[in-house]
A tleap script that builds the chain and sets N, CA, C and O, in Angstrom:
source leaprc.protein.ff14SB
mol = sequence {
  NMET LYS GLN LEU ALA SER ASN MET VAL GLU
  ILE LEU ASN LYS GLN GLY VAL LYS ILE LEU
  ILE SER TYR ASP THR PRO VAL ALA GLY PHE
  ASP ILE HIE ARG ARG PRO PHE VAL THR GLU
  ALA TRP TYR SER ARG THR THR THR ARG HIE
  ILE HIE LYS TYR PHE ASN LYS PHE ASN THR
  ILE ASP SER ASP PRO VAL ARG CYS THR VAL
  ASP LYS ILE TYR GLY PHE TYR ASN GLY GLU
  GLU ASN VAL CALA
}
set mol.1.N position { -39.861 12.183 -23.426 }
set mol.1.CA position { -39.299 12.859 -22.284 }
set mol.1.C position { -39.787 12.244 -20.964 }
set mol.1.O position { -40.957 11.913 -20.770 }
set mol.2.N position { -38.835 12.125 -20.112 }
set mol.2.CA position { -39.078 11.636 -18.765 }
set mol.2.C position { -38.782 12.571 -17.644 }
set mol.2.O position { -37.623 12.918 -17.418 }
set mol.3.N position { -39.815 13.001 -16.916 }
set mol.3.CA position { -39.519 13.716 -15.786 }
set mol.3.C position { -38.837 13.055 -14.580 }
set mol.3.O position { -39.484 12.172 -14.017 }
set mol.4.N position { -37.664 13.348 -14.122 }
set mol.4.CA position { -36.940 12.607 -13.161 }
set mol.4.C position { -37.125 13.342 -11.751 }
set mol.4.O position { -37.321 12.656 -10.748 }
set mol.5.N position { -37.068 14.662 -11.678 }
set mol.5.CA position { -37.377 15.453 -10.584 }
set mol.5.C position { -37.555 16.932 -11.018 }
set mol.5.O position { -37.503 17.268 -12.201 }
set mol.6.N position { -37.748 17.719 -10.087 }
set mol.6.CA position { -38.055 19.166 -10.431 }
set mol.6.C position { -36.751 19.653 -11.218 }
set mol.6.O position { -35.600 19.508 -10.804 }
set mol.7.N position { -37.113 20.238 -12.387 }
set mol.7.CA position { -36.161 20.878 -13.276 }
set mol.7.C position { -35.099 19.947 -13.780 }
set mol.7.O position { -33.977 20.349 -14.088 }
set mol.8.N position { -35.508 18.588 -13.867 }
set mol.8.CA position { -34.547 17.558 -14.334 }
set mol.8.C position { -35.291 16.595 -15.148 }
set mol.8.O position { -36.115 15.881 -14.578 }
set mol.9.N position { -35.106 16.486 -16.398 }
set mol.9.CA position { -35.695 15.636 -17.311 }
set mol.9.C position { -34.622 14.854 -18.086 }
set mol.9.O position { -33.474 15.276 -18.224 }
set mol.10.N position { -35.063 13.699 -18.579 }
set mol.10.CA position { -34.247 12.854 -19.378 }
set mol.10.C position { -34.925 12.656 -20.779 }
set mol.10.O position { -36.113 12.338 -20.832 }
set mol.11.N position { -34.197 12.839 -21.885 }
set mol.11.CA position { -34.731 12.815 -23.237 }
set mol.11.C position { -33.994 11.704 -23.933 }
set mol.11.O position { -32.857 11.374 -23.597 }
set mol.12.N position { -34.657 11.141 -24.898 }
set mol.12.CA position { -34.083 10.098 -25.810 }
set mol.12.C position { -34.018 10.689 -27.115 }
set mol.12.O position { -35.100 10.946 -27.642 }
set mol.13.N position { -32.854 10.984 -27.809 }
set mol.13.CA position { -32.928 11.545 -29.068 }
set mol.13.C position { -33.095 10.442 -30.180 }
set mol.13.O position { -33.138 9.266 -29.820 }
set mol.14.N position { -33.194 10.782 -31.572 }
set mol.14.CA position { -33.522 10.024 -32.451 }
set mol.14.C position { -32.511 8.910 -32.716 }
set mol.14.O position { -32.908 7.895 -33.289 }
set mol.15.N position { -31.254 9.022 -32.347 }
set mol.15.CA position { -30.218 8.084 -32.429 }
set mol.15.C position { -30.094 6.989 -31.177 }
set mol.15.O position { -29.311 6.039 -31.168 }
set mol.16.N position { -31.049 7.336 -30.114 }
set mol.16.CA position { -30.978 6.467 -28.992 }
set mol.16.C position { -30.091 6.961 -27.838 }
set mol.16.O position { -29.756 6.200 -26.929 }
set mol.17.N position { -29.728 8.218 -27.891 }
set mol.17.CA position { -28.824 8.779 -26.891 }
set mol.17.C position { -29.692 9.340 -25.837 }
set mol.17.O position { -30.569 10.163 -26.097 }
set mol.18.N position { -29.437 8.871 -24.569 }
set mol.18.CA position { -30.233 9.430 -23.407 }
set mol.18.C position { -29.467 10.719 -22.952 }
set mol.18.O position { -28.242 10.730 -22.830 }
set mol.19.N position { -30.267 11.808 -22.707 }
set mol.19.CA position { -29.698 13.118 -22.394 }
set mol.19.C position { -30.424 13.701 -21.129 }
set mol.19.O position { -31.648 13.806 -21.053 }
set mol.20.N position { -29.582 14.054 -20.189 }
set mol.20.CA position { -30.185 14.792 -18.902 }
set mol.20.C position { -30.231 16.219 -19.140 }
set mol.20.O position { -29.221 16.843 -19.467 }
set mol.21.N position { -31.299 16.727 -18.998 }
set mol.21.CA position { -31.589 18.219 -19.068 }
set mol.21.C position { -31.743 18.726 -17.616 }
set mol.21.O position { -32.597 18.265 -16.860 }
set mol.22.N position { -30.881 19.692 -17.268 }
set mol.22.CA position { -30.999 20.257 -16.017 }
set mol.22.C position { -31.434 21.650 -16.196 }
set mol.22.O position { -30.618 22.406 -16.724 }
set mol.23.N position { -32.643 22.149 -15.829 }
set mol.23.CA position { -33.365 23.307 -16.177 }
set mol.23.C position { -33.572 23.172 -17.583 }
set mol.23.O position { -34.374 22.323 -17.972 }
set mol.24.N position { -32.849 24.023 -18.548 }
set mol.24.CA position { -33.060 24.037 -19.996 }
set mol.24.C position { -31.698 23.542 -20.696 }
set mol.24.O position { -31.569 23.636 -21.917 }
set mol.25.N position { -30.816 23.080 -19.980 }
set mol.25.CA position { -29.542 22.727 -20.442 }
set mol.25.C position { -29.105 21.221 -20.427 }
set mol.25.O position { -29.064 20.565 -19.387 }
set mol.26.N position { -28.802 20.756 -21.589 }
set mol.26.CA position { -28.261 19.328 -21.574 }
set mol.26.C position { -27.025 19.191 -21.140 }
set mol.26.O position { -26.113 19.802 -21.698 }
set mol.27.N position { -26.793 18.339 -20.040 }
set mol.27.CA position { -25.598 18.373 -19.242 }
set mol.27.C position { -24.949 16.938 -19.086 }
set mol.27.O position { -23.780 16.829 -18.717 }
set mol.28.N position { -25.703 15.886 -19.365 }
set mol.28.CA position { -25.058 14.588 -19.163 }
set mol.28.C position { -26.006 13.494 -19.900 }
set mol.28.O position { -27.080 13.789 -20.425 }
set mol.29.N position { -25.478 12.246 -19.865 }
set mol.29.CA position { -26.281 11.161 -20.515 }
set mol.29.C position { -25.562 9.929 -20.820 }
set mol.29.O position { -24.535 9.561 -20.249 }
set mol.30.N position { -26.144 9.343 -21.720 }
set mol.30.CA position { -25.566 7.810 -22.067 }
set mol.30.C position { -25.557 7.874 -23.646 }
set mol.30.O position { -26.548 8.234 -24.280 }
set mol.31.N position { -24.388 7.506 -24.221 }
set mol.31.CA position { -24.370 7.339 -25.672 }
set mol.31.C position { -25.150 6.043 -26.202 }
set mol.31.O position { -25.709 5.354 -25.348 }
set mol.32.N position { -25.219 5.716 -27.350 }
set mol.32.CA position { -26.009 4.593 -27.806 }
set mol.32.C position { -25.330 3.270 -27.416 }
set mol.32.O position { -25.942 2.225 -27.634 }
set mol.33.N position { -24.047 3.235 -26.825 }
set mol.33.CA position { -23.424 1.988 -26.249 }
set mol.33.C position { -23.468 2.113 -24.713 }
set mol.33.O position { -22.630 1.532 -24.022 }
set mol.34.N position { -24.468 2.888 -24.167 }
set mol.34.CA position { -24.556 3.087 -22.776 }
set mol.34.C position { -23.320 3.618 -22.076 }
set mol.34.O position { -23.163 3.350 -20.885 }
set mol.35.N position { -22.454 4.334 -22.713 }
set mol.35.CA position { -21.239 4.859 -22.056 }
set mol.35.C position { -21.708 6.252 -21.580 }
set mol.35.O position { -22.260 7.045 -22.344 }
set mol.36.N position { -21.448 6.521 -20.221 }
set mol.36.CA position { -21.849 7.897 -19.719 }
set mol.36.C position { -20.962 8.877 -20.204 }
set mol.36.O position { -19.761 8.715 -20.423 }
set mol.37.N position { -21.741 10.091 -20.386 }
set mol.37.CA position { -20.835 11.311 -20.708 }
set mol.37.C position { -21.528 12.455 -19.946 }
set mol.37.O position { -22.729 12.446 -19.675 }
set mol.38.N position { -20.606 13.517 -19.598 }
set mol.38.CA position { -21.105 14.620 -18.737 }
set mol.38.C position { -20.366 15.945 -19.329 }
set mol.38.O position { -19.266 15.884 -19.879 }
set mol.39.N position { -21.017 17.011 -19.171 }
set mol.39.CA position { -20.426 18.294 -19.655 }
set mol.39.C position { -19.183 18.623 -18.835 }
set mol.39.O position { -19.156 18.363 -17.632 }
set mol.40.N position { -18.162 19.184 -19.457 }
set mol.40.CA position { -16.896 19.695 -18.812 }
set mol.40.C position { -17.167 21.042 -18.307 }
set mol.40.O position { -16.314 21.589 -17.607 }
set mol.41.N position { -18.311 21.657 -18.600 }
set mol.41.CA position { -18.617 22.992 -18.071 }
set mol.41.C position { -19.354 22.949 -16.718 }
set mol.41.O position { -20.132 22.044 -16.415 }
set mol.42.N position { -19.042 24.023 -15.909 }
set mol.42.CA position { -19.883 24.022 -14.634 }
set mol.42.C position { -20.900 25.041 -14.700 }
set mol.42.O position { -20.653 26.166 -15.135 }
set mol.43.N position { -22.076 24.674 -14.268 }
set mol.43.CA position { -23.173 25.662 -14.311 }
set mol.43.C position { -23.630 26.237 -13.008 }
set mol.43.O position { -23.766 27.449 -12.843 }
set mol.44.N position { -23.892 25.235 -11.980 }
set mol.44.CA position { -24.394 25.737 -10.712 }
set mol.44.C position { -24.303 24.512 -9.779 }
set mol.44.O position { -24.171 23.369 -10.219 }
set mol.45.N position { -24.384 24.825 -8.412 }
set mol.45.CA position { -24.364 23.606 -7.530 }
set mol.45.C position { -25.673 22.761 -7.761 }
set mol.45.O position { -25.628 21.545 -7.572 }
set mol.46.N position { -26.724 23.313 -8.126 }
set mol.46.CA position { -28.002 22.620 -8.351 }
set mol.46.C position { -27.766 21.629 -9.518 }
set mol.46.O position { -28.082 20.443 -9.419 }
set mol.47.N position { -27.248 22.113 -10.532 }
set mol.47.CA position { -27.095 21.226 -11.819 }
set mol.47.C position { -26.064 20.186 -11.420 }
set mol.47.O position { -26.258 19.025 -11.778 }
set mol.48.N position { -25.019 20.486 -10.733 }
set mol.48.CA position { -24.020 19.619 -10.320 }
set mol.48.C position { -24.731 18.390 -9.461 }
set mol.48.O position { -24.441 17.217 -9.697 }
set mol.49.N position { -25.618 18.745 -8.519 }
set mol.49.CA position { -26.401 17.831 -7.805 }
set mol.49.C position { -27.295 17.013 -8.802 }
set mol.49.O position { -27.361 15.786 -8.726 }
set mol.50.N position { -27.909 17.667 -9.642 }
set mol.50.CA position { -28.649 16.987 -10.769 }
set mol.50.C position { -27.879 15.806 -11.477 }
set mol.50.O position { -28.375 14.713 -11.749 }
set mol.51.N position { -26.638 16.191 -11.721 }
set mol.51.CA position { -25.821 15.161 -12.511 }
set mol.51.C position { -25.507 14.113 -11.604 }
set mol.51.O position { -25.531 12.965 -12.048 }
set mol.52.N position { -25.203 14.314 -10.350 }
set mol.52.CA position { -24.780 13.226 -9.402 }
set mol.52.C position { -25.989 12.295 -9.232 }
set mol.52.O position { -25.945 11.068 -9.319 }
set mol.53.N position { -27.108 13.062 -8.970 }
set mol.53.CA position { -28.317 12.217 -8.729 }
set mol.53.C position { -28.628 11.362 -9.988 }
set mol.53.O position { -29.011 10.196 -9.885 }
set mol.54.N position { -28.462 11.941 -11.091 }
set mol.54.CA position { -28.832 11.173 -12.387 }
set mol.54.C position { -27.944 9.910 -12.481 }
set mol.54.O position { -28.460 8.832 -12.777 }
set mol.55.N position { -26.659 10.017 -12.242 }
set mol.55.CA position { -25.788 8.841 -12.288 }
set mol.55.C position { -25.795 7.943 -11.121 }
set mol.55.O position { -25.576 6.738 -11.251 }
set mol.56.N position { -26.068 8.559 -9.854 }
set mol.56.CA position { -26.096 7.712 -8.744 }
set mol.56.C position { -27.455 7.065 -8.354 }
set mol.56.O position { -27.457 5.941 -7.852 }
set mol.57.N position { -28.573 7.724 -8.566 }
set mol.57.CA position { -29.899 7.343 -8.220 }
set mol.57.C position { -30.685 6.713 -9.403 }
set mol.57.O position { -31.367 5.705 -9.215 }
set mol.58.N position { -30.596 7.283 -10.573 }
set mol.58.CA position { -31.459 6.858 -11.673 }
set mol.58.C position { -30.741 5.991 -12.575 }
set mol.58.O position { -31.414 5.321 -13.359 }
set mol.59.N position { -29.446 5.891 -12.594 }
set mol.59.CA position { -28.768 4.943 -13.444 }
set mol.59.C position { -27.395 4.463 -12.695 }
set mol.59.O position { -26.765 5.189 -11.927 }
set mol.60.N position { -27.072 3.274 -13.002 }
set mol.60.CA position { -25.832 2.587 -12.350 }
set mol.60.C position { -24.911 2.762 -13.519 }
set mol.60.O position { -25.258 2.483 -14.667 }
set mol.61.N position { -23.633 3.270 -13.179 }
set mol.61.CA position { -22.644 3.266 -14.179 }
set mol.61.C position { -21.386 2.531 -13.612 }
set mol.61.O position { -21.057 2.542 -12.426 }
set mol.62.N position { -20.681 1.847 -14.696 }
set mol.62.CA position { -19.540 0.994 -14.346 }
set mol.62.C position { -18.262 1.742 -14.523 }
set mol.62.O position { -17.216 1.208 -14.156 }
set mol.63.N position { -18.257 2.923 -15.048 }
set mol.63.CA position { -17.046 3.619 -15.299 }
set mol.63.C position { -17.349 5.216 -15.175 }
set mol.63.O position { -18.497 5.653 -15.251 }
set mol.64.N position { -16.304 5.971 -14.993 }
set mol.64.CA position { -16.438 7.398 -14.947 }
set mol.64.C position { -17.027 7.922 -16.222 }
set mol.64.O position { -16.766 7.331 -17.269 }
set mol.65.N position { -17.816 9.005 -16.224 }
set mol.65.CA position { -18.387 9.583 -17.391 }
set mol.65.C position { -17.260 10.273 -18.202 }
set mol.65.O position { -16.321 10.848 -17.653 }
set mol.66.N position { -17.410 10.181 -19.497 }
set mol.66.CA position { -16.474 10.951 -20.483 }
set mol.66.C position { -16.910 12.464 -20.391 }
set mol.66.O position { -18.104 12.757 -20.462 }
set mol.67.N position { -16.050 13.307 -20.251 }
set mol.67.CA position { -16.192 14.678 -20.129 }
set mol.67.C position { -16.348 15.258 -21.612 }
set mol.67.O position { -15.458 15.070 -22.441 }
set mol.68.N position { -17.402 15.902 -21.887 }
set mol.68.CA position { -17.687 16.367 -23.331 }
set mol.68.C position { -17.864 17.934 -23.295 }
set mol.68.O position { -18.268 18.510 -22.285 }
set mol.69.N position { -17.583 18.493 -24.299 }
set mol.69.CA position { -17.779 19.922 -24.481 }
set mol.69.C position { -19.361 20.129 -24.599 }
set mol.69.O position { -20.080 19.221 -25.015 }
set mol.70.N position { -19.845 21.328 -24.224 }
set mol.70.CA position { -21.177 21.670 -24.358 }
set mol.70.C position { -21.657 21.467 -25.767 }
set mol.70.O position { -22.727 20.898 -25.982 }
set mol.71.N position { -20.907 21.911 -26.711 }
set mol.71.CA position { -21.315 21.839 -28.131 }
set mol.71.C position { -21.526 20.323 -28.523 }
set mol.71.O position { -22.378 20.050 -29.369 }
set mol.72.N position { -20.836 19.417 -27.982 }
set mol.72.CA position { -20.976 18.070 -28.274 }
set mol.72.C position { -22.398 17.501 -27.782 }
set mol.72.O position { -23.154 16.842 -28.496 }
set mol.73.N position { -22.621 17.835 -26.544 }
set mol.73.CA position { -23.851 17.508 -25.879 }
set mol.73.C position { -25.210 18.187 -26.628 }
set mol.73.O position { -26.280 17.594 -26.756 }
set mol.74.N position { -24.961 19.405 -27.039 }
set mol.74.CA position { -26.077 20.007 -27.810 }
set mol.74.C position { -26.181 19.364 -29.107 }
set mol.74.O position { -27.274 19.366 -29.673 }
set mol.75.N position { -25.082 18.764 -29.691 }
set mol.75.CA position { -25.162 17.945 -30.930 }
set mol.75.C position { -25.917 16.718 -30.660 }
set mol.75.O position { -26.768 16.351 -31.470 }
set mol.76.N position { -25.687 16.071 -29.620 }
set mol.76.CA position { -26.480 14.902 -29.203 }
set mol.76.C position { -27.869 15.130 -29.117 }
set mol.76.O position { -28.698 14.357 -29.597 }
set mol.77.N position { -28.213 16.431 -28.369 }
set mol.77.CA position { -29.513 16.700 -28.160 }
set mol.77.C position { -30.365 17.012 -29.480 }
set mol.77.O position { -31.559 16.738 -29.602 }
set mol.78.N position { -29.663 17.551 -30.328 }
set mol.78.CA position { -30.280 17.954 -31.633 }
set mol.78.C position { -30.190 16.867 -32.588 }
set mol.78.O position { -30.831 16.985 -33.633 }
set mol.79.N position { -29.418 15.715 -32.370 }
set mol.79.CA position { -29.348 14.620 -33.236 }
set mol.79.C position { -28.410 14.909 -34.389 }
set mol.79.O position { -28.518 14.301 -35.454 }
set mol.80.N position { -27.455 15.872 -34.170 }
set mol.80.CA position { -26.466 16.192 -35.255 }
set mol.80.C position { -25.204 15.480 -35.121 }
set mol.80.O position { -24.488 15.341 -36.113 }
set mol.81.N position { -24.866 15.017 -33.985 }
set mol.81.CA position { -23.621 14.376 -33.844 }
set mol.81.C position { -23.620 12.845 -34.221 }
set mol.81.O position { -24.591 12.144 -33.938 }
set mol.82.N position { -22.616 12.387 -34.805 }
set mol.82.CA position { -22.466 10.928 -34.988 }
set mol.82.C position { -21.932 10.404 -33.744 }
set mol.82.O position { -20.786 10.695 -33.403 }
set mol.83.N position { -22.735 9.592 -32.980 }
set mol.83.CA position { -22.212 9.098 -31.691 }
set mol.83.C position { -21.551 7.854 -31.896 }
set mol.83.O position { -22.162 6.914 -32.405 }
set mol.84.N position { -20.179 7.746 -31.494 }
set mol.84.CA position { -19.340 6.612 -31.622 }
set mol.84.C position { -19.321 5.760 -30.347 }
set mol.84.O position { -18.638 4.737 -30.297 }
savepdb mol mol.pdb
quit
């Protein structure tokens, strides 16, 4: 687990997926092929700022993040999803 800022951490799951946790909610990250993904759900202005900060300050991305359901991101978080 890597603390990025207040209430903002990045974890690496057992498959190598990087996941941004804003407060206690997984909301964005990178799959095993370094493709960015982001939740399609809206949580708060602060979480939205965390997502933008994550992609713009802590990581450089070449393409727009793929929008994912919250269930899929929780699957990444728990190592249950087969990341393609």
